C-alpha positions as CSV (number, residue, x, y, z in Angstrom):
1,M,-71.6,-44.0,260.5
2,N,-70.1,-45.5,257.1
3,V,-67.3,-47.6,257.6
4,I,-65.8,-46.7,254.5
5,E,-66.1,-43.3,252.7
6,C,-63.8,-42.3,249.7
7,K,-63.8,-38.7,248.1
8,N,-62.6,-38.0,245.0
9,L,-60.0,-40.4,245.3
10,I,-57.0,-40.3,242.9
11,K,-54.0,-42.1,241.9
12,S,-51.8,-42.4,238.9
13,Y,-48.5,-44.3,238.4
14,G,-46.9,-42.1,235.9
15,S,-49.0,-41.2,233.2
16,N,-51.3,-43.7,233.9
17,N,-53.9,-42.8,236.1
18,V,-55.3,-46.1,237.8
19,L,-58.2,-44.0,239.7
20,R,-60.2,-41.4,238.5
21,D,-62.2,-39.2,241.0
22,I,-63.5,-42.3,242.9
23,N,-66.6,-41.5,245.2
24,L,-67.9,-44.6,247.4
25,S,-69.1,-45.3,250.5
26,V,-69.6,-48.4,252.5
27,A,-72.5,-48.9,255.3
28,Q,-72.0,-50.9,258.4
29,G,-73.2,-54.3,257.9
30,E,-73.1,-53.7,254.1
31,F,-71.7,-56.3,251.4
32,F,-70.1,-54.8,249.2
33,G,-68.5,-55.9,246.1
34,L,-66.1,-54.3,243.5
35,V,-65.7,-55.9,239.9
36,G,-63.7,-54.8,236.7
37,M,-61.0,-56.6,234.6
38,N,-57.8,-57.6,235.2
39,G,-55.6,-54.7,235.8
40,S,-58.6,-52.6,236.0
41,G,-57.2,-51.1,239.6
42,K,-59.2,-53.3,242.2
43,S,-56.2,-54.4,244.2
44,T,-54.8,-50.9,243.8
45,M,-58.2,-49.2,245.5
46,M,-58.1,-51.8,248.3
47,K,-54.4,-50.8,249.4
48,A,-55.0,-46.7,248.5
49,M,-57.9,-47.0,250.9
50,L,-55.9,-48.9,253.7
51,D,-52.9,-46.3,252.8
52,L,-50.7,-49.2,251.9
53,V,-50.1,-47.5,248.6
54,G,-50.1,-43.6,248.5
55,I,-52.7,-41.7,246.4
56,D,-52.4,-38.2,244.8
57,G,-55.7,-36.9,245.7
58,G,-59.2,-37.1,247.2
59,E,-59.7,-38.4,250.9
60,V,-60.2,-41.8,252.5
61,E,-62.0,-42.3,255.7
62,L,-62.5,-45.5,257.6
63,F,-65.0,-45.6,260.4
64,G,-65.1,-41.5,260.1
65,I,-61.0,-41.7,261.0
66,S,-58.9,-40.6,258.2
67,H,-56.9,-43.5,256.5
68,R,-53.3,-42.1,257.3
69,Q,-53.9,-42.6,261.0
70,V,-53.4,-46.1,262.3
71,S,-56.3,-45.8,264.5
72,S,-58.7,-45.8,261.3
73,R,-57.4,-49.9,260.6
74,K,-57.8,-51.2,264.0
75,N,-61.2,-52.9,263.6
76,I,-60.5,-54.0,260.0
77,A,-58.7,-57.4,258.9
78,Y,-57.5,-57.4,255.6
79,L,-56.3,-60.4,253.0
80,P,-54.2,-58.9,249.7
81,D,-54.5,-60.8,246.1
82,R,-51.6,-62.8,246.7
83,F,-51.2,-64.3,250.0
84,S,-48.1,-65.6,250.9
85,P,-47.6,-66.3,255.3
86,P,-44.5,-66.9,256.0
87,P,-43.5,-70.3,255.0
88,H,-41.5,-71.3,258.2
89,L,-44.5,-71.5,260.2
90,K,-46.8,-74.3,260.8
91,G,-50.7,-73.5,259.5
92,K,-51.9,-73.5,263.4
93,D,-49.0,-71.4,264.4
94,F,-49.7,-68.9,262.2
95,V,-53.3,-68.0,262.7
96,R,-52.4,-68.0,266.5
97,Y,-49.6,-65.3,265.3
98,M,-52.0,-63.4,263.7
99,L,-54.8,-63.4,266.1
100,E,-52.1,-61.8,268.8
101,L,-50.7,-59.4,266.5
102,Q,-54.3,-58.2,266.2
103,G,-55.3,-58.3,270.0
104,C,-58.0,-61.2,269.7
105,V,-58.4,-63.6,271.9
106,C,-60.1,-66.8,270.9
107,D,-60.5,-70.2,272.4
108,E,-59.2,-73.5,270.7
109,V,-63.0,-74.6,270.1
110,T,-63.6,-71.5,268.3
111,I,-60.2,-71.8,266.2
112,N,-61.1,-75.1,265.5
113,Q,-64.7,-74.6,264.6
114,T,-63.6,-72.4,262.4
115,L,-61.1,-74.6,260.7
116,D,-63.5,-77.3,260.2
117,D,-66.1,-74.5,259.1
118,L,-63.7,-74.4,256.3
119,E,-62.2,-77.6,256.0
120,L,-58.8,-77.1,257.0
121,D,-57.5,-80.6,258.0
122,K,-56.0,-80.9,261.4
123,A,-53.0,-82.5,260.0
124,A,-51.9,-79.7,257.4
125,M,-52.4,-77.4,259.8
126,Q,-49.6,-79.0,261.9
127,A,-47.2,-78.6,258.8
128,S,-45.0,-76.1,257.4
129,V,-47.2,-73.2,255.3
130,S,-44.4,-73.9,252.4
131,K,-46.0,-77.3,251.9
132,L,-49.8,-76.2,251.3
133,S,-51.4,-76.4,248.2
134,K,-53.1,-72.9,246.8
135,G,-56.3,-73.4,248.2
136,M,-55.1,-74.4,251.8
137,T,-53.2,-71.6,252.1
138,Q,-56.1,-68.9,250.8
139,K,-58.0,-70.7,253.4
140,L,-55.8,-70.1,256.1
141,G,-55.7,-66.9,255.4
142,L,-59.5,-66.8,255.2
143,A,-59.6,-68.4,258.6
144,A,-57.6,-65.5,260.0
145,C,-59.7,-63.0,258.6
146,L,-62.9,-64.6,260.1
147,L,-61.0,-65.2,263.7
148,S,-59.8,-61.7,264.1
149,D,-63.9,-60.7,264.9
150,K,-63.1,-57.1,263.0
151,K,-66.0,-55.4,262.1
152,L,-65.1,-54.8,258.2
153,L,-63.2,-57.8,256.2
154,M,-61.5,-56.1,253.2
155,L,-61.2,-59.4,251.1
156,D,-59.0,-59.2,247.5
157,E,-60.7,-62.0,245.3
158,P,-60.8,-64.2,248.5
159,M,-62.1,-67.4,246.6
160,S,-59.0,-67.1,244.2
161,G,-57.8,-70.8,244.5
162,L,-60.7,-72.8,246.4
163,D,-63.0,-75.8,244.9
164,P,-66.4,-75.2,245.0
165,K,-67.1,-77.1,248.0
166,A,-64.5,-74.7,249.8
167,R,-66.1,-71.9,247.8
168,V,-69.5,-72.8,249.4
169,L,-68.5,-72.9,253.2
170,F,-66.6,-69.8,252.8
171,K,-69.7,-68.1,251.7
172,K,-72.2,-69.7,254.3
173,A,-68.9,-68.7,256.7
174,L,-69.3,-64.8,255.4
175,N,-73.2,-64.9,255.9
176,N,-72.5,-66.2,259.5
177,K,-70.4,-62.6,259.7
178,K,-73.0,-60.7,258.5
179,Q,-75.7,-62.1,260.9
180,Q,-72.9,-60.6,263.2
181,G,-73.0,-57.4,261.9
182,A,-69.9,-57.5,260.4
183,S,-69.3,-55.3,256.9
184,V,-67.5,-57.0,254.4
185,F,-65.9,-55.1,251.3
186,F,-64.5,-57.7,248.4
187,S,-63.3,-58.0,245.2
188,S,-64.4,-61.0,242.8
189,H,-64.0,-61.9,238.8
190,V,-66.5,-64.4,240.0
191,L,-70.0,-62.6,239.3
192,A,-72.1,-65.1,240.6
193,D,-70.3,-65.3,243.7
194,V,-70.8,-61.4,243.7
195,D,-74.5,-61.4,242.6
196,E,-75.1,-63.6,245.3
197,L,-73.1,-61.9,248.1
198,A,-73.1,-58.5,247.8
199,D,-75.6,-56.1,248.7
200,R,-74.0,-53.3,246.6
201,I,-71.7,-53.3,243.9
202,A,-69.2,-50.9,242.1
203,V,-68.0,-51.3,238.5
204,L,-64.5,-50.2,237.7
205,H,-63.2,-49.6,234.2
206,N,-60.5,-47.6,232.9
207,G,-60.0,-45.9,236.3
208,K,-63.6,-44.7,236.9
209,L,-66.6,-46.4,238.9
210,M,-69.2,-46.9,236.1
211,Y,-72.0,-48.2,238.0
212,I,-72.8,-48.4,241.9
213,G,-75.9,-50.0,242.9
214,S,-77.3,-53.4,243.5
215,T,-77.0,-56.3,241.0
216,D,-80.4,-56.8,240.3
217,E,-81.0,-52.9,239.4
218,L,-77.7,-53.5,236.8
219,K,-79.6,-56.0,235.2
220,R,-82.8,-53.9,234.9
221,K,-80.8,-51.1,233.8
222,Y,-79.7,-53.8,231.0
223,K,-82.8,-55.6,230.8
224,T,-81.2,-58.8,231.1
225,D,-81.6,-61.5,233.7
226,V,-78.0,-62.5,233.7
227,L,-74.8,-60.3,235.7
228,E,-72.7,-61.1,233.0
229,E,-74.4,-59.5,230.3
230,A,-75.2,-56.4,232.0
231,Y,-71.9,-56.0,233.2
232,M,-70.3,-56.3,229.7
233,Q,-73.2,-53.7,228.2
234,C,-71.7,-51.7,231.0
235,I,-68.6,-51.1,230.1
236,E,-69.1,-51.2,227.0
237,L,-71.7,-48.8,226.8
238,G,-71.3,-46.7,230.4
């Protein structure tokens, strides 16, 4: 069974057709990357999948259930592109609160291990979220998603604000999740990360999916070893 299935998905804002006849599927255990320019509709697509914005046509199923049903999202952890946790909470309180909301039970050892894996400073975790840097705040959201133990992680620009070491640590944590059978649907502007992590990618441009497949296949199609070059040719030549 596919964890995500989009059929002829359409989304418009006035006369602006943000998503036009989007068809894609994501299999259980697959890491799927969504790439595109700023304003190409990546965040809108994720929100449409999760029924956070209404769609104008087509269908979306999550785990074989219509995305309009709340039950379709019970096995999903989502990190938006502009993640802003409640500023009055302490870091560790936020993580515990999110786990409680999702009905997840994690022991202290597991929580601390995940925080250590992302190098979330324990002193910072006792501070108000409002005092955390952009990178630390992003790590906080990532930690909550990883600890949720959901079958599908939907992550919009998950490595935004992370320094190089933090990126390496997060990718290692994601690969551990893959070994456990989790699926990941993520967007990214950093094509090197996509090339490293994704089993398949989709290239979104002008509201259309220009390509779906592996990064190796995309590079072969445009006769280059560099994903950035293949991507540019894809959106320019189709």
